C-alpha positions in Angstrom: 8.3 -8.3 13.2 6.4 -5.7 15.2 6.4 -3.0 12.5 3.4 -0.7 12.3 1.7 0.4 9.1 -0.9 3.1 8.5 -3.2 2.7 5.5 -5.1 5.8 4.5 -7.7 4.7 1.8 -11.3 5.5 1.3 -12.3 2.2 -0.4 -13.2 -0.4 2.1 -12.3 -3.3 -0.2 -8.8 -1.9 -0.8 -8.3 -1.5 3.0 -9.3 -5.1 3.6 -7.3 -6.5 0.6 -4.1 -4.9 2.1 -4.8 -5.4 5.8 -5.2 -9.2 5.7 -1.9 -10.1 4.0 0.0 -7.4 5.9 -1.2 -8.7 9.2 -0.5 -12.3 8.1 3.1 -11.1 7.6 3.2 -9.9 11.2 2.7 -6.2 10.7 0.5 -4.2 13.0 -2.0 -2.3 10.7 -4.1 0.8 11.4 -6.6 2.0 8.8 -8.2 5.4 8.1 -11.1 6.1 5.7 -10.1 9.6 4.5 -7.3 12.1 4.6 -8.3 13.9 7.8 -8.9 10.7 9.7 -5.5 9.5 8.4 -3.6 12.6 9.6 -5.3 12.4 13.0 -4.3 8.7 13.2 -0.7 9.5 12.2 -0.4 12.2 14.9 -1.8 9.9 17.6 0.3 6.9 16.8 3.8 5.7 15.9 4.2 4.2 12.4 7.0 2.7 10.5 5.4 3.2 7.1 2.3 4.9 5.6 0.3 3.8 2.5 -1.9 6.5 1.2 -4.4 6.9 -1.7 -4.6 10.2 -3.6 -8.2 10.7 -4.4 -9.9 10.8 -1.0 -12.6 13.0 0.7 -11.8 15.8 3.1 -8.0 15.9 2.5 -6.5 14.4 -0.7 -3.4 12.2 -0.6 -1.0 14.8 -2.0 -1.8 17.1 1.0 -1.6 14.1 3.4 1.9 13.4 2.1 2.9 17.0 2.5 1.6 17.2 6.0 3.2 14.0 7.1 6.5 15.0 5.5 6.5 18.3 7.4 6.5 16.3 10.6 8.3 13.0 9.8 10.6 11.2 7.4 8.5 8.0 7.8 8.4 6.1 4.4 5.3 6.9 2.4 3.9 4.7 -0.4 1.3 6.2 -2.7 -1.3 3.7 -3.9 -3.6 5.2 -6.5 -5.5 4.8 -9.8 -3.8 7.9 -11.2 -1.1 6.5 -13.5 -0.1 9.6 -15.5 3.5 10.8 -15.5 2.4 14.1 -14.1 0.6 12.5 -11.2 3.7 10.4 -10.4 6.0 13.5 -10.6 3.7 15.3 -8.2 3.7 12.4 -5.8 7.6 12.4 -5.7 7.6 16.2 -5.4 5.6 15.7 -2.2 8.5 13.4 -1.1 6.7 10.1 -1.3 9.1 7.1 -1.3 7.2 4.9 -3.7 4.3 5.1 -6.1 2.1 2.1 -7.0 -0.8 2.3 -9.4 -4.1 0.4 -9.2 -4.9 -2.3 -10.1 -2.0 -3.7 -8.2 -0.5 -7.0 -7.2 -0.7 -7.6 -3.4 2.5 -9.6 -3.6 4.3 -6.7 -5.2 3.0 -4.3 -2.5 4.2 -6.7 0.2 7.6 -6.8 -1.4 7.9 -3.1 -1.7 6.8 -2.6 1.9 9.3 -5.2 3.0 12.1 -3.5 1.0 11.3 0.0 2.3 11.2 -1.2 5.9 14.4 -3.2 5.5 16.2 -0.1 4.3 14.9 2.1 7.1 15.8 -0.3 9.9 18.3 1.1 12.4 21.9 0.8 11.2 24.6 -0.7 13.5 27.5 1.5 12.3 29.4 4.6 13.4 30.7 5.4 9.9 30.8 9.1 8.8 31.6 9.8 5.2 33.0 13.2 4.1 33.1 14.3 0.5 33.8 17.9 -0.5 31.2 19.9 1.5 29.2 16.9 2.4 29.1 15.1 5.7 27.0 12.0 5.9 26.4 10.0 9.1 25.1 6.5 8.6 24.2 6.0 12.3 22.2 9.2 12.5 21.1 9.1 8.9 21.9 12.8 8.6 23.4 14.9 5.9 25.0 18.3 6.1 26.3 20.6 3.3 28.9 23.1 4.5 27.7 22.5 8.1 24.0 23.1 7.2 21.7 20.2 7.7 19.8 18.9 4.7 16.6 16.9 5.1 16.4 13.8 2.8 13.8 11.1 2.4 14.9 7.5 3.2 15.2 6.7 -0.5 17.2 9.9 -1.2 19.6 9.1 1.7 20.1 5.5 0.6 20.9 6.6 -3.0 23.4 9.1 -1.8 25.0 6.7 0.7 25.3 4.0 -2.0 27.0 6.4 -4.4 29.3 7.8 -1.7 30.4 4.3 -0.6 31.2 3.4 -4.2 32.8 6.6 -5.5 33.8 6.3 -9.1 31.5 3.4 -9.8 28.7 4.1 -12.3 25.2 2.7 -11.3 22.6 2.2 -13.9 19.0 2.8 -13.1 18.5 -1.0 -12.8 21.4 -1.1 -10.4 19.9 1.5 -8.2 16.5 -0.3 -8.3 18.1 -3.5 -7.1 20.5 -2.0 -4.5 18.3 0.7 -3.1 14.7 -0.2 -3.8 15.4 -3.9 -3.2 13.6 -5.1 -6.2 13.6 -5.1 -10.0 10.5 -3.4 -11.3 10.3 -2.8 -15.1 9.1 0.7 -15.9 10.1 2.3 -12.6 13.3 3.8 -14.0 11.5 7.2 -14.1 11.2 7.0 -10.4 15.0 6.8 -10.1 15.3 10.0 -12.2 12.9 11.9 -10.0 14.8 11.0 -6.8 18.2 11.9 -8.4 16.7 15.3 -9.4 15.4 15.9 -5.9 18.7 15.0 -4.4 20.6 17.5 -6.6 18.1 20.2 -5.7 18.5 19.6 -2.0 22.3 19.3 -2.0 22.6 22.4 -4.1 25.6 21.2 -6.1 26.2 18.6 -8.8 27.8 16.0 -6.6 26.0 13.3 -8.6 27.3 13.0 -12.2 25.2 11.7 -15.1 27.2 9.3 -17.3 25.3 9.6 -20.5 23.7 6.3 -21.6 24.9 4.5 -18.6 23.8 5.9 -15.2 25.0 7.9 -12.2 28.1 8.2 -10.1 29.9 10.3 -7.6 33.5 10.9 -8.7 36.4 9.8 -6.6 37.9 12.7 -4.6 38.0 12.6 -0.8 38.7 9.5 1.2 36.2 8.1 3.7 36.9 9.2 7.3 35.6 7.7 10.5 
């Protein structure tokens, strides 16, 4: 498998609970005991995914997310005891890709890690999709609007790509969870809303339509070009 994961967590027990099963699945795991140590580890290594707690000494998890996101689009999973809607919104505002609350199921964490890494694996395609002012390259995982590059998280890119490849089709929140997140997780529909909201802000136009009571779609307009 040879995928590398960084765990930034101040509780020794949590680090061990996560490290053992992740290594058993073939992942290479590095751990850090606080936010500052985590940032230093991130900058001195190469990681495919980061798991970070929020309430940590020296540098909190929100700041860690912000610092990592300023340097990289590596998938970030927040793992925290903070379960309020406000805490989750703040996590997604910091461009985390997933948010898991404690106490957690190790099996669920493994599945979410697997799903994120599967989605972010290199694509073997040269397809370019153009839609109105949008140009999306699957190979480069890049997006431009009117020639100006827009930086998206892995999840945001995958949502946009799915909708563009299926123009006219309405995807419910459950559909997006299954197709993009790679799992069906009851109660996570709010996470879909947050990512759609962030996508709209970044793209600067309402390419994504809300079909009331059903879900989201991108209307048919331009044909796919290669």
